[in-house]
Z-matrix of the N, CA and C atoms (Angstrom, degrees):
N
C 1 1.447
C 2 1.522 1 111.09
N 3 1.317 2 116.95 1 -45.77
C 4 1.467 3 117.95 2 -177.35
C 5 1.522 4 111.29 3 -65.48
N 6 1.333 5 116.78 4 -35.89
C 7 1.460 6 119.58 5 178.50
C 8 1.530 7 110.48 6 -64.59
N 9 1.314 8 116.94 7 -37.43
C 10 1.465 9 120.56 8 178.06
C 11 1.524 10 110.32 9 -65.15
N 12 1.314 11 116.67 10 -47.26
C 13 1.459 12 120.89 11 -176.43
C 14 1.525 13 113.49 12 -70.95
N 15 1.332 14 117.02 13 -24.44
C 16 1.465 15 120.23 14 -179.90
C 17 1.523 16 111.69 15 -102.33
N 18 1.327 17 116.89 16 11.20
C 19 1.466 18 123.16 17 178.79
C 20 1.523 19 112.08 18 58.28
N 21 1.337 20 114.82 19 43.91
C 22 1.454 21 120.75 20 172.73
C 23 1.516 22 116.35 21 93.06
N 24 1.321 23 118.11 22 2.28
C 25 1.469 24 120.08 23 178.75
C 26 1.533 25 109.18 24 -64.87
N 27 1.311 26 116.39 25 139.46
C 28 1.462 27 120.29 26 178.50
C 29 1.524 28 109.33 27 -63.39
N 30 1.326 29 117.53 28 134.15
C 31 1.460 30 119.71 29 -176.20
C 32 1.531 31 114.55 30 -76.63
N 33 1.307 32 118.64 31 -26.51
C 34 1.466 33 121.52 32 -176.52
C 35 1.524 34 108.57 33 -121.14
N 36 1.301 35 116.63 34 71.42
C 37 1.463 36 122.06 35 -175.42
C 38 1.527 37 110.04 36 -63.30
N 39 1.334 38 115.05 37 128.14
C 40 1.456 39 121.02 38 177.08
C 41 1.522 40 114.81 39 86.59
N 42 1.332 41 117.70 40 -1.27
C 43 1.465 42 120.75 41 179.50
C 44 1.519 43 109.32 42 -104.39
N 45 1.338 44 116.41 43 137.84
C 46 1.457 45 119.13 44 172.22
C 47 1.530 46 108.51 45 -82.39
N 48 1.308 47 117.15 46 169.62
C 49 1.472 48 121.25 47 -175.16
C 50 1.529 49 112.60 48 -60.18
N 51 1.325 50 117.03 49 -37.18
C 52 1.462 51 120.10 50 179.60
C 53 1.520 52 111.00 51 -62.45
N 54 1.318 53 116.66 52 -42.68
C 55 1.464 54 121.34 53 178.95
C 56 1.518 55 110.75 54 -65.42
N 57 1.328 56 116.66 55 -43.23
C 58 1.466 57 120.50 56 179.13
C 59 1.523 58 109.98 57 -58.26
N 60 1.314 59 117.09 58 -49.34
C 61 1.467 60 120.91 59 -178.03
C 62 1.522 61 110.54 60 -61.03
N 63 1.321 62 117.15 61 -44.86
C 64 1.474 63 120.76 62 -179.62
C 65 1.528 64 110.88 63 -62.54
N 66 1.306 65 117.69 64 -44.15
C 67 1.461 66 121.00 65 -178.26
C 68 1.526 67 111.90 66 -67.95
N 69 1.307 68 116.78 67 -42.50
C 70 1.470 69 120.54 68 179.36
C 71 1.528 70 109.85 69 -63.94
N 72 1.317 71 117.34 70 -41.05
C 73 1.473 72 119.91 71 177.69
C 74 1.523 73 112.05 72 -63.19
N 75 1.317 74 116.92 73 -27.83
C 76 1.471 75 121.27 74 176.71
C 77 1.531 76 111.90 75 -80.65
N 78 1.336 77 116.48 76 -4.80
C 79 1.457 78 120.14 77 177.87
C 80 1.517 79 115.27 78 100.88
N 81 1.334 80 117.01 79 7.69
C 82 1.460 81 119.45 80 179.92
C 83 1.521 82 110.18 81 -64.20
N 84 1.313 83 115.52 82 136.90
C 85 1.466 84 122.35 83 173.80
C 86 1.518 85 108.04 84 -127.52
N 87 1.292 86 115.80 85 140.46
C 88 1.457 87 120.16 86 176.32
C 89 1.525 88 107.84 87 -60.47
N 90 1.332 89 117.57 88 130.90
C 91 1.468 90 118.33 89 178.03
C 92 1.526 91 110.28 90 -67.98
N 93 1.324 92 116.81 91 157.26
C 94 1.460 93 118.35 92 -177.90
C 95 1.528 94 111.57 93 -64.64
N 96 1.296 95 114.70 94 142.76
C 97 1.459 96 121.72 95 173.55
C 98 1.525 97 106.62 96 -75.87
N 99 1.299 98 116.80 97 146.07
C 100 1.472 99 119.49 98 -178.52
C 101 1.523 100 113.09 99 -60.77
N 102 1.329 101 117.26 100 -19.96
C 103 1.465 102 121.05 101 179.85
C 104 1.526 103 113.28 102 -90.09
N 105 1.328 104 117.42 103 -4.28
C 106 1.463 105 120.48 104 -178.39
C 107 1.520 106 109.93 105 -92.59
N 108 1.315 107 117.54 106 120.45
C 109 1.468 108 119.38 107 174.08
C 110 1.533 109 109.84 108 -65.08
N 111 1.327 110 116.59 109 149.85
C 112 1.463 111 121.71 110 -177.03
C 113 1.530 112 113.19 111 -54.18
N 114 1.353 113 119.84 112 -43.79
C 115 1.477 114 118.16 113 179.53
C 116 1.530 115 112.64 114 -59.84
N 117 1.312 116 116.77 115 -34.83
C 118 1.454 117 120.55 116 179.04
C 119 1.535 118 110.58 117 -70.20
N 120 1.325 119 116.77 118 -40.17
C 121 1.461 120 119.97 119 177.88
C 122 1.529 121 110.64 120 -64.88
N 123 1.311 122 118.15 121 -34.07
C 124 1.464 123 121.14 122 177.12
C 125 1.533 124 110.70 123 -62.55
N 126 1.319 125 117.16 124 -38.16
C 127 1.470 126 121.08 125 176.40
C 128 1.528 127 109.38 126 -65.42
N 129 1.324 128 116.63 127 -43.53
C 130 1.461 129 121.10 128 179.28
C 131 1.526 130 110.19 129 -59.34
N 132 1.332 131 117.10 130 -45.59
C 133 1.464 132 120.05 131 -179.56
C 134 1.526 133 111.75 132 -61.83
N 135 1.317 134 117.95 133 -33.74
C 136 1.469 135 120.34 134 176.90
C 137 1.524 136 110.93 135 -63.84
N 138 1.323 137 117.23 136 -31.00
C 139 1.471 138 121.22 137 178.89
C 140 1.525 139 111.81 138 -68.22
N 141 1.334 140 117.25 139 -19.36
C 142 1.463 141 121.96 140 -178.92
C 143 1.519 142 112.65 141 -96.54
N 144 1.305 143 118.50 142 8.14
C 145 1.472 144 120.67 143 -178.59
C 146 1.524 145 109.76 144 -55.35
N 147 1.322 146 116.02 145 136.81
C 148 1.467 147 120.71 146 -179.31
C 149 1.526 148 112.14 147 -64.29
N 150 1.317 149 116.75 148 -25.56
C 151 1.463 150 121.35 149 179.11
C 152 1.532 151 109.14 150 -95.06
N 153 1.331 152 117.78 151 109.08
C 154 1.465 153 120.21 152 -176.46
C 155 1.529 154 114.72 153 -53.38
N 156 1.332 155 117.24 154 -35.58
C 157 1.462 156 119.48 155 -177.85
C 158 1.532 157 112.27 156 -68.16
N 159 1.344 158 117.85 157 -17.03
C 160 1.458 159 120.85 158 178.90
C 161 1.525 160 112.75 159 -93.04
N 162 1.316 161 116.94 160 -7.12
C 163 1.471 162 120.16 161 178.16
C 164 1.527 163 109.39 162 -75.55
N 165 1.331 164 117.20 163 145.75
C 166 1.467 165 118.75 164 178.85
C 167 1.530 166 110.96 165 -65.62
N 168 1.300 167 114.65 166 144.77
C 169 1.464 168 120.61 167 177.66
C 170 1.531 169 109.03 168 -78.82
N 171 1.331 170 116.83 169 157.19
C 172 1.460 171 121.08 170 -179.41
C 173 1.531 172 111.64 171 -59.46
N 174 1.305 173 116.76 172 -37.56
C 175 1.466 174 120.07 173 179.72
C 176 1.534 175 110.31 174 -60.48
N 177 1.322 176 116.29 175 -43.00
C 178 1.462 177 121.14 176 178.17
C 179 1.532 178 110.52 177 -64.48
N 180 1.342 179 116.76 178 -46.00
C 181 1.460 180 120.53 179 179.96
C 182 1.522 181 111.16 180 -60.37
N 183 1.302 182 115.77 181 -42.12
C 184 1.475 183 119.77 182 178.90
C 185 1.521 184 110.12 183 -61.05
N 186 1.305 185 116.84 184 -45.70
C 187 1.463 186 121.21 185 179.95
C 188 1.528 187 110.95 186 -62.26
N 189 1.320 188 116.93 187 -49.19
C 190 1.465 189 121.72 188 -178.74
C 191 1.526 190 111.61 189 -63.68
N 192 1.324 191 116.47 190 -47.67
C 193 1.466 192 119.36 191 -176.22
C 194 1.514 193 112.44 192 -71.92
N 195 1.318 194 117.57 193 -33.20
C 196 1.466 195 119.41 194 176.06
C 197 1.527 196 108.69 195 -62.18
N 198 1.305 197 117.41 196 -46.13
C 199 1.458 198 121.12 197 177.75
C 200 1.512 199 112.10 198 -66.29
N 201 1.317 200 116.33 199 -38.90
C 202 1.453 201 121.93 200 -177.83
C 203 1.535 202 110.54 201 -61.56
N 204 1.327 203 116.17 202 -50.51
C 205 1.454 204 119.51 203 -177.38
C 206 1.523 205 112.49 204 -77.29
N 207 1.317 206 116.96 205 -27.11
C 208 1.466 207 119.92 206 177.54
C 209 1.525 208 110.53 207 -69.30
N 210 1.316 209 117.00 208 -31.12
C 211 1.460 210 121.24 209 179.58
C 212 1.520 211 112.42 210 -77.26
N 213 1.324 212 116.75 211 -7.48
C 214 1.451 213 120.56 212 178.14
C 215 1.515 214 114.69 213 78.20
N 216 1.327 215 117.11 214 16.65
C 217 1.473 216 119.84 215 179.41
C 218 1.506 217 111.21 216 -76.84
């Protein structure tokens, strides 16, 4: 999600893969970008849920984001 919203910018700048994995396992979440509205960041945080079955499915994300961007929010 963050790569989509930042047009491909790396989400963990300066971190190697080992560091990223360790930090994510500790519960680290990328802080919201100043350009991300709070409702959008809430969707992003759901994608990081530790339980895979609780993460939104791609079909749901496509539906939500298509509507989100079509509404001009």
